[in-house]
C-alpha positions in Angstrom: -48.4 28.3 19.8 -46.8 30.4 17.2 -48.5 30.5 13.7 -46.1 29.6 11.1 -48.5 31.1 8.0 -46.8 33.9 7.6 -43.2 32.6 7.3 -42.5 32.4 3.8 -38.2 31.8 3.9 -36.3 28.9 5.5 -32.8 27.1 5.4 -32.3 23.4 5.7 -29.7 21.7 7.8 -28.5 17.9 7.0 -25.9 15.9 8.9 -24.1 12.4 8.7 -21.6 11.4 10.9 -18.6 10.7 8.4 -17.3 11.6 5.1 -17.7 7.7 4.2 -21.7 8.3 4.6 -21.7 11.1 2.3 -20.5 8.5 -0.6 -21.8 5.3 0.5 -24.9 6.2 2.0 -27.9 8.4 0.7 -28.4 9.9 4.2 -27.9 13.7 3.6 -30.2 13.6 0.1 -32.8 11.8 2.1 -33.0 14.6 5.0 -32.8 17.2 2.3 -36.0 15.7 0.5 -38.0 15.1 3.7 -37.3 18.6 4.7 -38.3 20.2 1.6 -41.5 18.2 1.6 -42.1 19.7 4.9 -41.0 23.2 3.6 -43.9 22.7 0.9 -46.5 21.6 3.1 -45.9 24.8 5.4 -45.6 27.4 2.2 -41.8 28.0 3.1 -39.5 28.8 0.4 -35.9 27.2 0.7 -33.3 29.9 0.5 -30.1 27.6 0.9 -29.5 24.1 2.3 -26.2 23.8 4.6 -24.7 20.1 5.2 -22.0 18.3 7.5 -20.4 15.1 7.6 -19.0 15.3 11.2 -19.8 13.6 14.3 -22.9 15.0 16.2 -21.2 15.6 19.8 -19.2 18.3 18.2 -20.6 22.2 18.1 -18.3 23.9 15.8 -19.2 22.1 12.5 -18.3 23.9 9.2 -22.3 23.8 7.8 -23.5 24.8 11.2 -21.3 27.9 11.5 -22.0 28.8 8.0 -26.1 28.6 8.7 -25.5 30.5 11.8 -23.8 33.2 10.0 -26.3 33.2 7.1 -29.4 33.1 9.6 -27.5 36.3 11.6 -27.3 38.1 8.5 -31.1 37.9 8.1 -31.5 38.9 11.8 -35.3 40.4 12.0 -36.9 38.1 9.3 -37.7 35.2 11.3 -35.8 32.6 9.6 -36.8 29.2 10.0 -34.3 26.4 10.3 -35.4 23.3 9.0 -33.9 20.0 10.5 -35.0 16.2 9.9 -34.6 15.2 13.1 -33.2 16.1 17.0 -30.4 13.3 16.3 -29.3 15.2 13.1 -29.1 18.4 14.9 -26.9 17.3 17.7 -26.1 13.7 19.4 -24.9 15.0 22.8 -27.4 16.8 25.3 -25.0 19.8 25.9 -24.4 20.3 22.5 -27.9 20.3 21.6 -28.7 22.9 24.2 -25.7 25.2 23.1 -26.9 25.1 19.8 -30.4 26.0 20.5 -29.4 28.9 22.3 -27.1 29.9 19.2 -30.1 29.4 17.0 -32.0 31.6 19.1 -29.4 34.4 19.6 -29.6 35.0 15.6 -33.2 35.6 15.6 -34.1 32.0 13.7 -36.5 29.1 14.9 -36.0 25.7 14.9 -38.4 23.3 13.2 -38.9 19.5 12.3 -41.1 17.1 10.6 -40.4 14.7 13.3 -40.8 16.9 16.5 -42.9 20.2 17.2 -40.7 22.5 19.2 -42.5 24.4 21.8 -41.6 27.0 24.6 -43.8 25.4 27.2 -42.3 23.0 30.0 -43.7 19.8 28.2 -42.2 20.6 24.9 -38.8 21.1 26.2 -38.8 18.4 28.6 -39.8 16.0 25.1 -36.9 17.8 23.2 -34.2 17.4 26.3 -35.7 13.8 26.3 -35.0 12.9 22.5 -31.8 14.8 22.9 -30.7 12.5 25.8 -31.8 9.4 23.9 -29.8 10.6 21.0 -26.8 11.1 23.1 -27.4 7.7 24.7 -27.6 6.0 21.3 -24.2 7.8 20.1 -22.3 6.6 23.2 -24.1 3.1 23.3 -23.0 2.8 19.5 -19.5 3.6 20.4 -19.1 1.0 23.3 -20.3 -1.7 20.9 -18.2 -0.6 18.4 -15.1 -0.6 20.6 -16.0 -3.9 22.3 -16.4 -5.4 18.7 -12.8 -4.2 17.7 -11.0 -5.0 21.1 -12.7 -8.4 20.8 -11.3 -8.8 17.1 -7.9 -7.6 18.1 -7.7 -10.1 20.9 -8.2 -12.8 18.3 -5.1 -11.2 16.4 -6.6 -9.1 13.9 -5.7 -5.5 13.1 -8.9 -3.0 13.2 -7.2 0.4 12.8 -6.2 2.3 9.8 -3.9 0.1 7.7 -0.4 0.8 8.2 1.4 1.9 5.2 2.6 -1.3 3.0 -0.7 -3.1 4.0 -4.2 -2.9 2.6 -7.4 -4.6 3.8 -8.6 -7.4 1.7 -11.7 -9.6 2.6 -11.2 -13.2 3.5 -14.1 -15.7 3.5 -15.1 -16.3 7.1 -12.7 -14.2 8.7 -13.8 -10.5 7.7 -11.5 -7.9 6.1 -7.7 -8.8 6.9 -4.2 -7.0 6.2 -2.4 -7.9 3.3 0.8 -6.8 1.7 0.4 -3.7 -0.6 3.1 -4.0 -3.0 5.6 -2.4 -4.0 5.2 -0.3 -1.0 5.2 -3.3 1.4 8.8 -4.2 -0.1 10.3 -1.2 0.2 9.2 -0.9 3.9 10.9 -4.5 4.3 14.0 -3.2 2.7 14.2 -0.2 5.3 13.4 -2.1 8.4 16.0 -4.9 7.6 18.3 -2.6 6.6 18.1 -0.7 9.6 18.2 -3.8 11.6 21.6 -5.1 9.9 23.3 -2.1 10.1 22.9 -0.9 6.4 21.3 2.4 7.5 23.4 3.6 10.7 20.7 6.1 11.6 17.1 7.0 11.2 17.9 9.8 9.0 19.5 7.0 7.0 16.1 5.7 6.6 14.4 8.5 6.0 16.7 9.3 3.1 16.2 6.0 1.3 12.5 6.4 1.6 13.0 9.8 0.2 14.8 9.0 -2.7 12.1 6.0 -3.3 9.6 7.2 -6.0 7.4 4.5 -5.2 6.7 5.0 -1.5 4.1 7.3 -0.5 5.0 10.9 0.8 3.0 13.5 2.6 1.2 16.5 1.0 4.5 18.1 0.5 6.3 15.4 -1.1 8.3 14.6 2.1 9.0 11.8 4.5 9.1 13.1 7.8 11.3 12.0 11.0 8.0 11.2 12.9 6.8 8.7 10.2 9.9 7.0 9.9 10.0 6.3 13.8 6.5 5.0 13.5 7.6 2.5 11.1 10.5 1.3 13.4 8.3 0.8 16.5 5.3 -0.8 15.0 4.9 -4.4 15.8 2.3 -4.8 13.3 5.2 -5.2 10.6 6.5 -8.2 12.5 3.2 -10.1 12.4 1.9 -8.6 16.0 -1.3 -6.7 17.0 -1.7 -4.5 20.1 -4.1 -2.1 21.6 -2.4 -0.6 24.8 -5.3 2.1 25.4 -7.7 -0.8 25.5 -5.6 -3.0 27.6 -4.5 -5.3 24.9 -0.8 -6.3 25.2 1.3 -7.6 22.1 0.4 -10.9 20.7 0.6 -13.0 17.5 -1.6 -11.3 14.5 -3.2 -13.5 11.9 -1.8 -11.1 8.9 1.1 -12.0 7.0 4.5 -10.3 8.7 6.7 -7.9 6.7 9.7 -8.6 8.6 10.7 -11.4 11.0 10.3 -11.1 14.8 14.2 -11.5 15.3 14.4 -8.3 12.7 12.0 -6.3 14.8 13.8 -7.2 18.1 17.0 -5.9 16.7 15.5 -2.7 15.8 14.1 -2.5 19.2 17.4 -3.0 20.4 19.1 -0.5 18.4 16.6 2.0 19.1 17.1 1.8 23.0 21.0 1.6 22.5 21.4 -2.2 23.5 22.6 -3.2 20.1 24.7 -1.6 17.5 25.5 -3.1 13.9 28.4 -1.4 12.1 27.6 0.1 9.0 29.2 -1.5 5.9 30.9 1.6 4.0 32.9 -0.4 2.0 29.9 -2.1 0.0 30.8 -0.6 -3.7 29.8 -2.1 -7.0 32.6 -0.3 -8.8 35.5 -1.6 -6.0 34.8 -4.8 -5.0 38.1 -5.2 -3.5 37.9 -2.2 -1.3 38.2 -3.3 2.5 39.6 -6.7 1.4 43.0 -5.7 0.2 45.3 -3.6 2.7 48.7 -1.7 2.0 52.0 -3.7 2.1 53.8 -0.7 3.8 51.3 0.1 6.6 48.6 -2.4 6.7 45.9 0.2 6.1 42.7 -1.2 4.0 42.8 0.6 0.7 40.1 3.0 -0.1 39.2 3.9 -3.6 37.7 6.5 -5.6 37.2 7.8 -9.2 39.6 10.3 -10.5 38.8 13.0 -13.0 40.8 13.3 -16.2 40.9 15.5 -19.2 38.5 13.4 -21.1 36.9 11.1 -18.8 37.1 9.6 -15.1 39.4 6.8 -14.3 38.9 4.4 -11.3 41.9 4.0 -8.5 42.6 2.2 -5.7 45.1 4.1 -3.3 46.2 4.1 0.8 44.7 6.6 2.7 47.1 6.5 5.8 49.2 9.6 6.0 52.8 9.0 6.7 53.1 6.0 4.7 55.4 5.9 2.1 52.3 4.9 -0.3 50.0 7.3 1.0 47.9 8.8 -2.1 49.7 6.7 -4.5 47.0 5.7 -7.1 47.0 2.1 -8.2 44.9 1.4 -11.6 41.9 -0.7 -10.8 42.5 -2.7 -13.8 45.8 -3.5 -12.8 45.1 -5.0 -9.2 42.1 -6.9 -10.3 43.9 -8.4 -12.8 46.7 -9.7 -10.6 43.7 -10.8 -8.2 42.3 -12.8 -10.8 45.5 -14.6 -11.7 46.2 -15.3 -8.0 42.4 -16.9 -7.7 43.2 -19.1 -10.8 46.3 -20.4 -8.8 44.0 -21.8 -5.9 42.3 -24.1 -8.5 42.9 -27.6 -7.5 43.4 -30.7 -9.4 40.2 -32.4 -10.7 41.5 -35.8 -9.3 40.7 -34.6 -5.9 36.9 -34.0 -6.4 36.5 -37.8 -5.8 37.8 -37.3 -2.2 35.9 -34.3 -2.0 32.7 -35.7 -2.6 33.3 -38.3 0.4 34.1 -35.4 2.5 30.7 -33.5 1.7 28.6 -36.6 2.3 30.0 -36.9 5.7 29.4 -33.4 6.1 25.6 -33.6 4.6 24.9 -36.4 7.0 26.1 -34.8 9.8 24.2 -31.6 9.3 21.0 -33.7 8.6 21.4 -35.4 12.2 22.4 -31.9 13.7 19.4 -29.9 12.2 17.0 -33.0 13.6 18.6 -32.3 17.0 18.3 -28.8 17.2 14.8 -28.9 15.9 14.0 -31.2 19.1 15.8 -28.6 21.4 13.6 -25.7 20.3 10.5 -27.6 20.6 11.7 -28.4 24.3 12.3 -24.7 24.7 8.9 -23.9 23.1 7.4 -26.3 26.2 9.3 -24.7 29.0 8.2 -21.3 27.8 4.7 -22.3 27.6 4.7 -23.7 31.5 6.5 -20.3 32.5 3.7 -18.3 30.8 1.0 -20.3 32.5 2.5 -19.7 35.7 2.8 -16.2 35.6 -0.8 -16.2 34.5 -1.7 -18.0 37.7 0.4 -15.3 39.9 -1.6 -12.4 38.1 -4.9 -13.9 38.9 -3.6 -14.1 42.8 -1.8 -10.9 42.8 -3.7 -7.9 43.9 -1.0 -4.9 43.6 -1.4 -3.1 39.9 2.4 -2.7 39.9 3.3 -6.4 40.4 0.4 -7.6 37.7 2.2 -5.0 35.5 5.3 -6.7 36.2 4.2 -10.1 35.6 2.5 -8.8 32.3 5.8 -7.6 31.0 7.4 -11.0 31.8 4.6 -12.8 29.5 5.1 -10.0 27.1 8.5 -10.9 26.9 8.3 -14.5 26.7 5.7 -14.4 24.0 8.3 -12.5 22.0 10.8 -15.1 22.6 8.2 -17.8 21.5 7.7 -16.0 18.3 11.6 -16.1 17.7 11.9 -19.7 18.6 9.2 -20.6 16.2 10.9 -18.8 13.3 14.1 -20.6 13.9 12.4 -23.8 14.1 10.5 -22.9 10.7 13.9 -22.4 9.1 15.4 -25.7 10.2 13.7 -27.8 7.2 15.1 -30.9 5.1 17.8 -29.4 2.7 15.9 -27.6 -0.4 18.0 -29.5 -2.8 19.3 -33.1 -2.9 23.0 -33.7 -2.1 24.0 -34.3 -5.5 22.7 -30.8 -6.5 24.3 -29.1 -3.3 27.7 -31.1 -4.3 27.8 -30.0 -7.8 27.5 -26.3 -6.7 30.1 -26.7 -4.1 32.8 -28.7 -6.4 31.9 -25.9 -9.0 33.4 -23.4 -6.9 36.4 -25.3 -5.3 37.0 -26.3 -9.0 37.1 -22.9 -10.2 36.6 -19.9 -7.7 37.0 -17.5 -10.8 33.9 -18.4 -12.5 32.0 -17.2 -9.2 34.1 -14.2 -9.5 33.2 -13.4 -12.8 29.6 -13.3 -12.3 30.1 -9.7 -11.5 27.5 -9.6 -8.9 29.1 -7.8 -5.7 27.6 -10.5 -3.4 29.4 -13.5 -5.3 32.5 -11.3 -5.4 32.1 -10.9 -1.6 31.3 -14.6 -1.3 34.6 -15.4 -3.1 36.9 -13.1 -1.2 35.4 -14.7 2.3 35.6 -18.5 1.0 38.8 -18.2 -0.4 41.1 -16.5 1.7 41.2 -16.3 5.4 42.9 -13.0 6.1 42.9 -9.8 4.0 45.4 -9.7 1.1 48.5 -7.5 1.1 49.3 -5.6 -2.0 52.3 -3.6 -2.8 52.5 -0.9 -5.6 55.9 -2.6 -6.8 55.6 -6.3 -6.3 51.8 -7.0 -6.2 50.1 -9.3 -3.9 52.0 -10.7 -1.4 51.7 -14.5 -0.4 48.0 -15.1 0.2 46.6 -16.6 3.3 44.1 -19.4 1.5 41.3 -20.9 3.4 41.8 -24.4 4.8 39.6 -26.4 1.9 42.1 -24.7 -0.6 45.1 -25.5 1.5 44.1 -28.9 2.3 43.1 -29.9 -1.0 46.3 -28.6 -2.4 48.6 -30.5 -0.1 46.7 -33.6 -0.9 47.5 -33.3 -4.3 51.4 -33.0 -3.6 50.9 -36.1 -1.4 51.9 -34.6 1.9 48.6 -36.0 3.6 46.7 -39.2 3.2 43.1 -39.8 3.7 42.0 -42.1 6.3 39.0 -44.2 5.5 38.0 -45.5 8.9 34.7 -47.5 9.7 33.2 -44.7 11.3 34.4 -41.0 11.3 37.1 -40.6 13.9 38.3 -37.2 15.3 42.4 -37.8 14.8 42.2 -38.4 11.1 43.5 -36.1 8.3 39.7 -36.7 6.9 38.4 -34.7 9.8 40.7 -31.7 9.9 39.7 -31.4 6.1 36.0 -32.0 7.1 36.3 -29.0 10.0 38.0 -26.7 7.3 35.2 -27.2 4.8 32.3 -26.6 7.0 32.6 -23.0 7.7 32.6 -22.6 4.3 30.3 -25.0 3.2 26.9 -23.2 4.2 27.7 -20.3 2.0 28.4 -22.5 -1.2 25.2 -24.7 -0.5 23.1 -21.7 -0.2 23.9 -20.7 -3.9 22.1 -24.2 -4.6 19.2 -23.0 -3.2 18.8 -19.5 -4.6 19.0 -15.8 -3.4 17.5 -15.6 0.4 17.4 -19.2 1.1 19.2 -21.2 3.7 20.6 -24.8 3.2 18.7 -26.3 5.9 
């Protein structure tokens, strides 16, 4: 046994397993206090304290490397390294042995208040046994943590670092769950839905959208990387699912609130795999609402638009972009063409005397859509039952199968069926009773039919595009010399106009008969009614 009485200098090494433990717990301070008390009893002067907050299975730790370098500079002075416990030095047998060799190579000795290190075989055996036990505890803790996390994710709970746009919040009886982290969640929702519906043509467009948004978190250099966009587009957690492929947990419905629908997620995956293409809506422009809806009367090409720079200001113009056309590049003042359009729209206003007839038509449509929604809900419920039966059949086949390839194929089928179930459930959830009464929805519809110019005058681009789609069945032709050509109005305006002139007679049978003029009017309005009624329910809400 070496006599320690002549040693007067020592260093202390402390370690915890994670950075979190340095702020939440008191492990480092407790280890240091115990080692200082031991040094006082032995008569050692503590020169320095070295600390780490990394796993004990690693060897190259910043604090450990600094301590070894410090001891090496003092080689020949028989420096003592104090450590609270074997497990604090390392939690892996191989790492422990390598560190013991490194400490010996710099001329230092290891001491601890928990164990007496020695060079005899018994002391070495006890030391190695303690190191092995420490390794076993680390591995066992890892296994238990993994098993608990796996079981929790099997129950639909996300257990990893919360994805951007989410944060953890405690829920009574359910532990910590993901919840939307605003405003980032809404930004991500807009980005993902924009890619799904074609607003963003490429992933680079999504990246630019996120880069330009000051509220979206960037990396240390203030940049949104391509890799991050790819992760956002592929992460099923945003659609309300969870999965852990490395643990064998396939995708399943999660317990948290989704940011996008399963249908949107599927459209994104289709686009990423090349199976779906949504054209980019390049004609959306607040400054030129008629762009894309009006064509040149000379060549039939949709008019484009631009701002022209003058001497004192910038001026808005529409123009034909077709080379070789007589009107190519010849400007049309925006105010002129839009004033003529408003005059054209005013001419489509029907007589108030027809609103009584229109109300009867809408009531027939309202009742029909109610019955249709009920039938659709029953059909979707039947589809869910059918899919459940198919899933049960595939599960039985998995139990009977012995080939990993066959089992994997069955699991892929089950995964696709589960995704299909989620989409059907979302469709069923959308089939609800009308959000407003018949009178409320009717009022909105008649307001539009009575004066579409009021909706155009709202100034909202969405309203103006709705007017163009609901009032005109084709693009409008415009001549620089003669203005708008004869417009092809949609059937509601055509039929109401003809009824006003006495060219048609409304039939009032006891029930709805297909050959009657009333049915013709009903069919003509049906396509436009969905857009009109949605306005009664507010932005983003369906009528049914």
